[in-house]
C-alpha positions as CSV (number, residue, x, y, z in Angstrom):
1,M,0.0,-0.2,-0.1
2,P,1.4,3.5,-1.2
3,T,2.8,5.7,1.7
4,K,0.6,8.7,2.4
5,T,3.8,11.0,2.9
6,P,2.8,14.4,1.8
7,L,4.5,15.2,-1.7
8,P,7.0,18.1,-0.7
9,D,8.4,15.9,2.0
10,A,8.8,13.2,-0.5
11,L,10.3,15.4,-3.3
12,F,12.3,17.5,-1.0
13,G,13.1,15.9,2.4
14,Q,14.5,12.3,1.1
15,S,16.2,10.8,-1.9
16,W,14.3,8.2,-3.9
17,G,12.6,5.8,-1.6
18,P,9.3,5.0,0.1
19,G,8.3,8.7,0.2
20,M,7.9,8.5,-3.3
21,M,5.6,5.4,-3.5
22,Q,2.6,7.3,-3.5
23,E,-0.5,6.9,-5.3
24,R,-0.4,10.1,-7.3
25,N,3.1,9.0,-8.5
26,F,1.7,5.8,-9.6
27,S,-1.1,7.3,-11.4
28,I,1.2,9.6,-13.4
29,T,3.4,6.4,-14.1
30,A,0.3,4.8,-15.8
31,E,-0.6,7.8,-17.9
32,V,2.8,8.1,-19.1
33,L,2.9,4.2,-20.1
34,K,-0.5,4.9,-21.6
35,L,0.7,7.8,-24.0
36,A,3.8,6.0,-24.7
37,K,2.0,3.0,-25.9
38,E,-0.4,5.3,-27.8
39,L,2.3,7.4,-29.3
40,D,4.6,4.3,-30.2
41,R,7.3,6.1,-27.9
42,T,9.2,4.9,-24.7
43,P,8.0,6.3,-21.5
44,S,11.3,8.2,-21.2
45,Q,10.7,10.1,-24.6
46,V,7.2,11.0,-23.3
47,A,8.6,12.3,-20.2
48,L,11.5,14.4,-21.3
49,N,9.0,15.8,-23.9
50,W,7.0,16.9,-21.3
51,V,9.6,18.5,-19.2
52,R,10.7,20.3,-22.5
53,Q,7.5,21.7,-23.1
54,Q,6.9,23.3,-19.6
55,K,6.9,27.0,-19.6
56,Q,8.8,27.4,-16.2
57,R,12.1,26.0,-17.2
58,V,13.2,25.1,-13.4
59,V,13.9,21.5,-14.3
60,I,16.6,20.6,-16.2
61,P,16.7,16.8,-17.3
62,I,19.9,15.1,-17.2
63,L,20.4,13.4,-20.6
64,G,22.1,10.3,-20.8
65,A,22.7,7.6,-23.3
66,R,24.9,4.6,-23.6
67,K,25.0,4.3,-27.2
68,L,25.7,7.5,-29.6
69,S,22.3,6.3,-31.5
70,N,20.4,6.9,-28.1
71,F,22.1,10.1,-27.8
72,R,21.1,11.3,-31.1
73,I,17.4,10.3,-30.6
74,I,17.6,12.2,-27.4
75,W,19.2,15.2,-29.1
76,R,16.8,15.0,-32.1
77,L,13.7,15.1,-29.6
78,W,15.3,18.0,-27.7
79,T,15.9,20.1,-30.1
80,S,13.0,19.7,-32.5
81,R,10.3,22.6,-31.8
């Protein structure tokens, strides 16, 4: 059963762990997975594109790729507007 820790505590009071296991986060994850399937994209691509489209650019995603081909996909997604 998900922990009922308030969201700000879960985000700022600790690193990844039980505080992040909340119903709200599970529903967001389910929606991202659903969109990824509908759009024939990976969940990472959907999430990254969501971050990229936010008006307040407070969040800076850290892009990582193990292969050059993965980096090219990420770069193409990031720079296409």
